[in-house]
mmCIF file of the N, C-alpha and C atoms, coordinates in Angstrom:
data_MODEL
# 
_entry.id   MODEL 
# 
loop_
_atom_site.group_PDB 
_atom_site.id 
_atom_site.type_symbol 
_atom_site.label_atom_id 
_atom_site.label_alt_id 
_atom_site.label_comp_id 
_atom_site.label_asym_id 
_atom_site.label_entity_id 
_atom_site.label_seq_id 
_atom_site.pdbx_PDB_ins_code 
_atom_site.Cartn_x 
_atom_site.Cartn_y 
_atom_site.Cartn_z 
_atom_site.occupancy 
_atom_site.B_iso_or_equiv 
_atom_site.pdbx_formal_charge 
_atom_site.auth_seq_id 
_atom_site.auth_comp_id 
_atom_site.auth_asym_id 
_atom_site.auth_atom_id 
_atom_site.pdbx_PDB_model_num 
ATOM 1   N N  . MET A 1 1  ? -8.546  -16.183 19.323  1.00 0.00 ? 1  MET A N  1 
ATOM 2   C CA . MET A 1 1  ? -7.932  -16.062 18.021  1.00 0.00 ? 1  MET A CA 1 
ATOM 3   C C  . MET A 1 1  ? -8.563  -14.877 17.306  1.00 0.00 ? 1  MET A C  1 
ATOM 4   N N  . ALA A 1 2  ? -7.741  -13.948 16.850  1.00 0.00 ? 2  ALA A N  1 
ATOM 5   C CA . ALA A 1 2  ? -8.234  -12.750 16.194  1.00 0.00 ? 2  ALA A CA 1 
ATOM 6   C C  . ALA A 1 2  ? -8.530  -13.025 14.724  1.00 0.00 ? 2  ALA A C  1 
ATOM 7   N N  . ILE A 1 3  ? -9.617  -12.464 14.270  1.00 0.00 ? 3  ILE A N  1 
ATOM 8   C CA . ILE A 1 3  ? -10.004 -12.592 12.868  1.00 0.00 ? 3  ILE A CA 1 
ATOM 9   C C  . ILE A 1 3  ? -9.602  -11.312 12.159  1.00 0.00 ? 3  ILE A C  1 
ATOM 10  N N  . PRO A 1 4  ? -8.820  -11.417 11.069  1.00 0.00 ? 4  PRO A N  1 
ATOM 11  C CA . PRO A 1 4  ? -8.421  -10.194 10.367  1.00 0.00 ? 4  PRO A CA 1 
ATOM 12  C C  . PRO A 1 4  ? -9.628  -9.477  9.783   1.00 0.00 ? 4  PRO A C  1 
ATOM 13  N N  . VAL A 1 5  ? -9.625  -8.172  9.892   1.00 0.00 ? 5  VAL A N  1 
ATOM 14  C CA . VAL A 1 5  ? -10.725 -7.365  9.400   1.00 0.00 ? 5  VAL A CA 1 
ATOM 15  C C  . VAL A 1 5  ? -10.274 -6.626  8.146   1.00 0.00 ? 5  VAL A C  1 
ATOM 16  N N  . ALA A 1 6  ? -11.086 -6.705  7.099   1.00 0.00 ? 6  ALA A N  1 
ATOM 17  C CA . ALA A 1 6  ? -10.761 -6.021  5.851   1.00 0.00 ? 6  ALA A CA 1 
ATOM 18  C C  . ALA A 1 6  ? -10.975 -4.524  6.027   1.00 0.00 ? 6  ALA A C  1 
ATOM 19  N N  . ASP A 1 7  ? -10.353 -3.743  5.160   1.00 0.00 ? 7  ASP A N  1 
ATOM 20  C CA . ASP A 1 7  ? -10.534 -2.298  5.203   1.00 0.00 ? 7  ASP A CA 1 
ATOM 21  C C  . ASP A 1 7  ? -12.009 -1.969  5.029   1.00 0.00 ? 7  ASP A C  1 
ATOM 22  N N  . SER A 1 8  ? -12.511 -1.060  5.851   1.00 0.00 ? 8  SER A N  1 
ATOM 23  C CA . SER A 1 8  ? -13.920 -0.705  5.773   1.00 0.00 ? 8  SER A CA 1 
ATOM 24  C C  . SER A 1 8  ? -14.211 0.170   4.554   1.00 0.00 ? 8  SER A C  1 
ATOM 25  N N  . ALA A 1 9  ? -13.251 0.986   4.157   1.00 0.00 ? 9  ALA A N  1 
ATOM 26  C CA . ALA A 1 9  ? -13.448 1.849   2.991   1.00 0.00 ? 9  ALA A CA 1 
ATOM 27  C C  . ALA A 1 9  ? -12.825 1.200   1.759   1.00 0.00 ? 9  ALA A C  1 
ATOM 28  N N  . PRO A 1 10 ? -13.610 1.014   0.704   1.00 0.00 ? 10 PRO A N  1 
ATOM 29  C CA . PRO A 1 10 ? -13.042 0.436   -0.517  1.00 0.00 ? 10 PRO A CA 1 
ATOM 30  C C  . PRO A 1 10 ? -12.056 1.406   -1.170  1.00 0.00 ? 10 PRO A C  1 
ATOM 31  N N  . LYS A 1 11 ? -11.097 0.864   -1.878  1.00 0.00 ? 11 LYS A N  1 
ATOM 32  C CA . LYS A 1 11 ? -10.089 1.687   -2.549  1.00 0.00 ? 11 LYS A CA 1 
ATOM 33  C C  . LYS A 1 11 ? -10.701 2.349   -3.779  1.00 0.00 ? 11 LYS A C  1 
ATOM 34  N N  . SER A 1 12 ? -10.234 3.549   -4.060  1.00 0.00 ? 12 SER A N  1 
ATOM 35  C CA . SER A 1 12 ? -10.693 4.232   -5.268  1.00 0.00 ? 12 SER A CA 1 
ATOM 36  C C  . SER A 1 12 ? -10.001 3.615   -6.478  1.00 0.00 ? 12 SER A C  1 
ATOM 37  N N  . ASP A 1 13 ? -10.524 3.911   -7.653  1.00 0.00 ? 13 ASP A N  1 
ATOM 38  C CA . ASP A 1 13 ? -9.935  3.386   -8.891  1.00 0.00 ? 13 ASP A CA 1 
ATOM 39  C C  . ASP A 1 13 ? -8.498  3.852   -9.064  1.00 0.00 ? 13 ASP A C  1 
ATOM 40  N N  . VAL A 1 14 ? -8.225  5.086   -8.664  1.00 0.00 ? 14 VAL A N  1 
ATOM 41  C CA . VAL A 1 14 ? -6.872  5.632   -8.794  1.00 0.00 ? 14 VAL A CA 1 
ATOM 42  C C  . VAL A 1 14 ? -5.908  4.858   -7.899  1.00 0.00 ? 14 VAL A C  1 
ATOM 43  N N  . GLN A 1 15 ? -6.318  4.564   -6.672  1.00 0.00 ? 15 GLN A N  1 
ATOM 44  C CA . GLN A 1 15 ? -5.461  3.807   -5.755  1.00 0.00 ? 15 GLN A CA 1 
ATOM 45  C C  . GLN A 1 15 ? -5.217  2.397   -6.280  1.00 0.00 ? 15 GLN A C  1 
ATOM 46  N N  . VAL A 1 16 ? -6.239  1.781   -6.820  1.00 0.00 ? 16 VAL A N  1 
ATOM 47  C CA . VAL A 1 16 ? -6.101  0.424   -7.372  1.00 0.00 ? 16 VAL A CA 1 
ATOM 48  C C  . VAL A 1 16 ? -5.141  0.440   -8.557  1.00 0.00 ? 16 VAL A C  1 
ATOM 49  N N  . ASP A 1 17 ? -5.285  1.434   -9.438  1.00 0.00 ? 17 ASP A N  1 
ATOM 50  C CA . ASP A 1 17 ? -4.389  1.532   -10.598 1.00 0.00 ? 17 ASP A CA 1 
ATOM 51  C C  . ASP A 1 17 ? -2.939  1.753   -10.169 1.00 0.00 ? 17 ASP A C  1 
ATOM 52  N N  . GLU A 1 18 ? -2.732  2.560   -9.128  1.00 0.00 ? 18 GLU A N  1 
ATOM 53  C CA . GLU A 1 18 ? -1.373  2.772   -8.621  1.00 0.00 ? 18 GLU A CA 1 
ATOM 54  C C  . GLU A 1 18 ? -0.799  1.485   -8.049  1.00 0.00 ? 18 GLU A C  1 
ATOM 55  N N  . ASP A 1 19 ? -1.623  0.739   -7.305  1.00 0.00 ? 19 ASP A N  1 
ATOM 56  C CA . ASP A 1 19 ? -1.168  -0.545  -6.758  1.00 0.00 ? 19 ASP A CA 1 
ATOM 57  C C  . ASP A 1 19 ? -0.818  -1.520  -7.867  1.00 0.00 ? 19 ASP A C  1 
ATOM 58  N N  . VAL A 1 20 ? -1.653  -1.557  -8.905  1.00 0.00 ? 20 VAL A N  1 
ATOM 59  C CA . VAL A 1 20 ? -1.404  -2.451  -10.043 1.00 0.00 ? 20 VAL A CA 1 
ATOM 60  C C  . VAL A 1 20 ? -0.065  -2.114  -10.682 1.00 0.00 ? 20 VAL A C  1 
ATOM 61  N N  . ALA A 1 21 ? 0.186   -0.829  -10.904 1.00 0.00 ? 21 ALA A N  1 
ATOM 62  C CA . ALA A 1 21 ? 1.437   -0.414  -11.538 1.00 0.00 ? 21 ALA A CA 1 
ATOM 63  C C  . ALA A 1 21 ? 2.643   -0.757  -10.672 1.00 0.00 ? 21 ALA A C  1 
ATOM 64  N N  . GLN A 1 22 ? 2.541   -0.526  -9.370  1.00 0.00 ? 22 GLN A N  1 
ATOM 65  C CA . GLN A 1 22 ? 3.656   -0.827  -8.468  1.00 0.00 ? 22 GLN A CA 1 
ATOM 66  C C  . GLN A 1 22 ? 3.935   -2.320  -8.388  1.00 0.00 ? 22 GLN A C  1 
ATOM 67  N N  . ILE A 1 23 ? 2.892   -3.120  -8.273  1.00 0.00 ? 23 ILE A N  1 
ATOM 68  C CA . ILE A 1 23 ? 3.071   -4.575  -8.185  1.00 0.00 ? 23 ILE A CA 1 
ATOM 69  C C  . ILE A 1 23 ? 3.643   -5.109  -9.494  1.00 0.00 ? 23 ILE A C  1 
ATOM 70  N N  . ALA A 1 24 ? 3.125   -4.626  -10.631 1.00 0.00 ? 24 ALA A N  1 
ATOM 71  C CA . ALA A 1 24 ? 3.613   -5.084  -11.939 1.00 0.00 ? 24 ALA A CA 1 
ATOM 72  C C  . ALA A 1 24 ? 5.087   -4.756  -12.107 1.00 0.00 ? 24 ALA A C  1 
ATOM 73  N N  . LYS A 1 25 ? 5.487   -3.560  -11.726 1.00 0.00 ? 25 LYS A N  1 
ATOM 74  C CA . LYS A 1 25 ? 6.887   -3.159  -11.863 1.00 0.00 ? 25 LYS A CA 1 
ATOM 75  C C  . LYS A 1 25 ? 7.773   -3.975  -10.929 1.00 0.00 ? 25 LYS A C  1 
ATOM 76  N N  . ARG A 1 26 ? 7.316   -4.189  -9.702  1.00 0.00 ? 26 ARG A N  1 
ATOM 77  C CA . ARG A 1 26 ? 8.111   -4.933  -8.718  1.00 0.00 ? 26 ARG A CA 1 
ATOM 78  C C  . ARG A 1 26 ? 8.353   -6.370  -9.153  1.00 0.00 ? 26 ARG A C  1 
ATOM 79  N N  . HIS A 1 27 ? 7.330   -6.995  -9.719  1.00 0.00 ? 27 HIS A N  1 
ATOM 80  C CA . HIS A 1 27 ? 7.436   -8.408  -10.093 1.00 0.00 ? 27 HIS A CA 1 
ATOM 81  C C  . HIS A 1 27 ? 7.749   -8.615  -11.571 1.00 0.00 ? 27 HIS A C  1 
ATOM 82  N N  . ARG A 1 28 ? 7.936   -7.519  -12.299 1.00 0.00 ? 28 ARG A N  1 
ATOM 83  C CA . ARG A 1 28 ? 8.263   -7.562  -13.733 1.00 0.00 ? 28 ARG A CA 1 
ATOM 84  C C  . ARG A 1 28 ? 7.254   -8.369  -14.538 1.00 0.00 ? 28 ARG A C  1 
ATOM 85  N N  . ILE A 1 29 ? 5.995   -8.058  -14.319 1.00 0.00 ? 29 ILE A N  1 
ATOM 86  C CA . ILE A 1 29 ? 4.928   -8.688  -15.084 1.00 0.00 ? 29 ILE A CA 1 
ATOM 87  C C  . ILE A 1 29 ? 4.020   -7.595  -15.620 1.00 0.00 ? 29 ILE A C  1 
ATOM 88  N N  . SER A 1 30 ? 3.159   -7.950  -16.525 1.00 0.00 ? 30 SER A N  1 
ATOM 89  C CA . SER A 1 30 ? 2.247   -7.007  -17.141 1.00 0.00 ? 30 SER A CA 1 
ATOM 90  C C  . SER A 1 30 ? 1.173   -6.556  -16.149 1.00 0.00 ? 30 SER A C  1 
ATOM 91  N N  . PRO A 1 31 ? 0.768   -5.288  -16.199 1.00 0.00 ? 31 PRO A N  1 
ATOM 92  C CA . PRO A 1 31 ? -0.347  -4.837  -15.350 1.00 0.00 ? 31 PRO A CA 1 
ATOM 93  C C  . PRO A 1 31 ? -1.636  -5.617  -15.621 1.00 0.00 ? 31 PRO A C  1 
ATOM 94  N N  . ALA A 1 32 ? -1.803  -6.096  -16.851 1.00 0.00 ? 32 ALA A N  1 
ATOM 95  C CA . ALA A 1 32 ? -2.993  -6.891  -17.178 1.00 0.00 ? 32 ALA A CA 1 
ATOM 96  C C  . ALA A 1 32 ? -3.007  -8.195  -16.387 1.00 0.00 ? 32 ALA A C  1 
ATOM 97  N N  . ILE A 1 33 ? -1.843  -8.779  -16.169 1.00 0.00 ? 33 ILE A N  1 
ATOM 98  C CA . ILE A 1 33 ? -1.758  -10.014 -15.382 1.00 0.00 ? 33 ILE A CA 1 
ATOM 99  C C  . ILE A 1 33 ? -2.126  -9.731  -13.932 1.00 0.00 ? 33 ILE A C  1 
ATOM 100 N N  . VAL A 1 34 ? -1.660  -8.603  -13.408 1.00 0.00 ? 34 VAL A N  1 
ATOM 101 C CA . VAL A 1 34 ? -1.986  -8.231  -12.030 1.00 0.00 ? 34 VAL A CA 1 
ATOM 102 C C  . VAL A 1 34 ? -3.496  -8.039  -11.895 1.00 0.00 ? 34 VAL A C  1 
ATOM 103 N N  . ARG A 1 35 ? -4.113  -7.359  -12.868 1.00 0.00 ? 35 ARG A N  1 
ATOM 104 C CA . ARG A 1 35 ? -5.567  -7.155  -12.822 1.00 0.00 ? 35 ARG A CA 1 
ATOM 105 C C  . ARG A 1 35 ? -6.315  -8.483  -12.906 1.00 0.00 ? 35 ARG A C  1 
ATOM 106 N N  . GLU A 1 36 ? -5.818  -9.416  -13.714 1.00 0.00 ? 36 GLU A N  1 
ATOM 107 C CA . GLU A 1 36 ? -6.448  -10.741 -13.826 1.00 0.00 ? 36 GLU A CA 1 
ATOM 108 C C  . GLU A 1 36 ? -6.366  -11.485 -12.495 1.00 0.00 ? 36 GLU A C  1 
ATOM 109 N N  . ILE A 1 37 ? -5.222  -11.398 -11.823 1.00 0.00 ? 37 ILE A N  1 
ATOM 110 C CA . ILE A 1 37 ? -5.077  -12.041 -10.511 1.00 0.00 ? 37 ILE A CA 1 
ATOM 111 C C  . ILE A 1 37 ? -6.033  -11.406 -9.513  1.00 0.00 ? 37 ILE A C  1 
ATOM 112 N N  . MET A 1 38 ? -6.168  -10.069 -9.564  1.00 0.00 ? 38 MET A N  1 
ATOM 113 C CA . MET A 1 38 ? -7.124  -9.382  -8.681  1.00 0.00 ? 38 MET A CA 1 
ATOM 114 C C  . MET A 1 38 ? -8.548  -9.863  -8.943  1.00 0.00 ? 38 MET A C  1 
ATOM 115 N N  . ARG A 1 39 ? -8.879  -10.004 -10.210 1.00 0.00 ? 39 ARG A N  1 
ATOM 116 C CA . ARG A 1 39 ? -10.226 -10.454 -10.567 1.00 0.00 ? 39 ARG A CA 1 
ATOM 117 C C  . ARG A 1 39 ? -10.486 -11.872 -10.071 1.00 0.00 ? 39 ARG A C  1 
ATOM 118 N N  . ARG A 1 40 ? -9.516  -12.761 -10.276 1.00 0.00 ? 40 ARG A N  1 
ATOM 119 C CA . ARG A 1 40 ? -9.675  -14.150 -9.838  1.00 0.00 ? 40 ARG A CA 1 
ATOM 120 C C  . ARG A 1 40 ? -9.728  -14.277 -8.329  1.00 0.00 ? 40 ARG A C  1 
ATOM 121 N N  . ALA A 1 41 ? -8.867  -13.517 -7.638  1.00 0.00 ? 41 ALA A N  1 
ATOM 122 C CA . ALA A 1 41 ? -8.824  -13.581 -6.178  1.00 0.00 ? 41 ALA A CA 1 
ATOM 123 C C  . ALA A 1 41 ? -10.005 -12.847 -5.561  1.00 0.00 ? 41 ALA A C  1 
ATOM 124 N N  . GLY A 1 42 ? -10.554 -11.889 -6.283  1.00 0.00 ? 42 GLY A N  1 
ATOM 125 C CA . GLY A 1 42 ? -11.688 -11.138 -5.766  1.00 0.00 ? 42 GLY A CA 1 
ATOM 126 C C  . GLY A 1 42 ? -11.301 -10.122 -4.704  1.00 0.00 ? 42 GLY A C  1 
ATOM 127 N N  . THR A 1 43 ? -10.048 -9.686  -4.719  1.00 0.00 ? 43 THR A N  1 
ATOM 128 C CA . THR A 1 43 ? -9.581  -8.735  -3.723  1.00 0.00 ? 43 THR A CA 1 
ATOM 129 C C  . THR A 1 43 ? -8.547  -7.804  -4.320  1.00 0.00 ? 43 THR A C  1 
ATOM 130 N N  . THR A 1 44 ? -8.363  -6.668  -3.664  1.00 0.00 ? 44 THR A N  1 
ATOM 131 C CA . THR A 1 44 ? -7.311  -5.745  -4.062  1.00 0.00 ? 44 THR A CA 1 
ATOM 132 C C  . THR A 1 44 ? -6.205  -5.716  -3.020  1.00 0.00 ? 44 THR A C  1 
ATOM 133 N N  . ASP A 1 45 ? -6.215  -6.673  -2.105  1.00 0.00 ? 45 ASP A N  1 
ATOM 134 C CA . ASP A 1 45 ? -5.220  -6.747  -1.037  1.00 0.00 ? 45 ASP A CA 1 
ATOM 135 C C  . ASP A 1 45 ? -3.867  -7.148  -1.625  1.00 0.00 ? 45 ASP A C  1 
ATOM 136 N N  . ARG A 1 46 ? -2.859  -6.296  -1.410  1.00 0.00 ? 46 ARG A N  1 
ATOM 137 C CA . ARG A 1 46 ? -1.534  -6.518  -2.009  1.00 0.00 ? 46 ARG A CA 1 
ATOM 138 C C  . ARG A 1 46 ? -0.915  -7.841  -1.593  1.00 0.00 ? 46 ARG A C  1 
ATOM 139 N N  . SER A 1 47 ? -1.039  -8.209  -0.329  1.00 0.00 ? 47 SER A N  1 
ATOM 140 C CA . SER A 1 47 ? -0.385  -9.430  0.142   1.00 0.00 ? 47 SER A CA 1 
ATOM 141 C C  . SER A 1 47 ? -0.958  -10.668 -0.545  1.00 0.00 ? 47 SER A C  1 
ATOM 142 N N  . VAL A 1 48 ? -2.265  -10.685 -0.751  1.00 0.00 ? 48 VAL A N  1 
ATOM 143 C CA . VAL A 1 48 ? -2.905  -11.817 -1.430  1.00 0.00 ? 48 VAL A CA 1 
ATOM 144 C C  . VAL A 1 48 ? -2.448  -11.885 -2.883  1.00 0.00 ? 48 VAL A C  1 
ATOM 145 N N  . ILE A 1 49 ? -2.399  -10.739 -3.537  1.00 0.00 ? 49 ILE A N  1 
ATOM 146 C CA . ILE A 1 49 ? -2.002  -10.692 -4.948  1.00 0.00 ? 49 ILE A CA 1 
ATOM 147 C C  . ILE A 1 49 ? -0.540  -11.117 -5.106  1.00 0.00 ? 49 ILE A C  1 
ATOM 148 N N  . GLU A 1 50 ? 0.327   -10.601 -4.242  1.00 0.00 ? 50 GLU A N  1 
ATOM 149 C CA . GLU A 1 50 ? 1.742   -10.960 -4.332  1.00 0.00 ? 50 GLU A CA 1 
ATOM 150 C C  . GLU A 1 50 ? 1.967   -12.437 -4.035  1.00 0.00 ? 50 GLU A C  1 
ATOM 151 N N  . ARG A 1 51 ? 1.179   -13.007 -3.138  1.00 0.00 ? 51 ARG A N  1 
ATOM 152 C CA . ARG A 1 51 ? 1.277   -14.443 -2.851  1.00 0.00 ? 51 ARG A CA 1 
ATOM 153 C C  . ARG A 1 51 ? 0.909   -15.255 -4.089  1.00 0.00 ? 51 ARG A C  1 
ATOM 154 N N  . GLU A 1 52 ? -0.149  -14.841 -4.789  1.00 0.00 ? 52 GLU A N  1 
ATOM 155 C CA . GLU A 1 52 ? -0.561  -15.534 -6.014  1.00 0.00 ? 52 GLU A CA 1 
ATOM 156 C C  . GLU A 1 52 ? 0.504   -15.416 -7.100  1.00 0.00 ? 52 GLU A C  1 
ATOM 157 N N  . ILE A 1 53 ? 1.126   -14.257 -7.226  1.00 0.00 ? 53 ILE A N  1 
ATOM 158 C CA . ILE A 1 53 ? 2.197   -14.068 -8.211  1.00 0.00 ? 53 ILE A CA 1 
ATOM 159 C C  . ILE A 1 53 ? 3.361   -14.991 -7.895  1.00 0.00 ? 53 ILE A C  1 
ATOM 160 N N  . THR A 1 54 ? 3.727   -15.072 -6.627  1.00 0.00 ? 54 THR A N  1 
ATOM 161 C CA . THR A 1 54 ? 4.828   -15.934 -6.202  1.00 0.00 ? 54 THR A CA 1 
ATOM 162 C C  . THR A 1 54 ? 4.519   -17.396 -6.499  1.00 0.00 ? 54 THR A C  1 
ATOM 163 N N  . LYS A 1 55 ? 3.285   -17.816 -6.234  1.00 0.00 ? 55 LYS A N  1 
ATOM 164 C CA . LYS A 1 55 ? 2.907   -19.205 -6.530  1.00 0.00 ? 55 LYS A CA 1 
ATOM 165 C C  . LYS A 1 55 ? 2.970   -19.470 -8.025  1.00 0.00 ? 55 LYS A C  1 
ATOM 166 N N  . GLY A 1 56 ? 2.542   -18.502 -8.831  1.00 0.00 ? 56 GLY A N  1 
ATOM 167 C CA . GLY A 1 56 ? 2.587   -18.655 -10.282 1.00 0.00 ? 56 GLY A CA 1 
ATOM 168 C C  . GLY A 1 56 ? 4.000   -18.738 -10.812 1.00 0.00 ? 56 GLY A C  1 
ATOM 169 N N  . LYS A 1 57 ? 4.905   -17.939 -10.252 1.00 0.00 ? 57 LYS A N  1 
ATOM 170 C CA . LYS A 1 57 ? 6.300   -17.987 -10.690 1.00 0.00 ? 57 LYS A CA 1 
ATOM 171 C C  . LYS A 1 57 ? 6.963   -19.296 -10.275 1.00 0.00 ? 57 LYS A C  1 
ATOM 172 N N  . ALA A 1 58 ? 6.541   -19.872 -9.170  1.00 0.00 ? 58 ALA A N  1 
ATOM 173 C CA . ALA A 1 58 ? 7.110   -21.148 -8.739  1.00 0.00 ? 58 ALA A CA 1 
ATOM 174 C C  . ALA A 1 58 ? 6.720   -22.280 -9.673  1.00 0.00 ? 58 ALA A C  1 
ATOM 175 N N  . ARG A 1 59 ? 5.597   -22.135 -10.352 1.00 0.00 ? 59 ARG A N  1 
ATOM 176 C CA . ARG A 1 59 ? 5.136   -23.171 -11.297 1.00 0.00 ? 59 ARG A CA 1 
ATOM 177 C C  . ARG A 1 59 ? 5.914   -23.159 -12.591 1.00 0.00 ? 59 ARG A C  1 
ATOM 178 N N  . ARG A 1 60 ? 6.541   -22.030 -12.914 1.00 0.00 ? 60 ARG A N  1 
ATOM 179 C CA . ARG A 1 60 ? 7.261   -21.919 -14.191 1.00 0.00 ? 60 ARG A CA 1 
ATOM 180 C C  . ARG A 1 60 ? 8.588   -22.591 -14.151 1.00 0.00 ? 60 ARG A C  1 
# 
């Protein structure tokens, strides 16, 4: 069974800000909400963040 390996190089602030803007626009939520989800999840991985957004929208 293969274990997923995280990116060895951390993302720069500019890349993170671009990801935040793209995710916020795609899901029609505030960039502040995306940053809060990143902070809570402890990752900048898009798939994890989008999964959390989807779970949050299902609760509404």
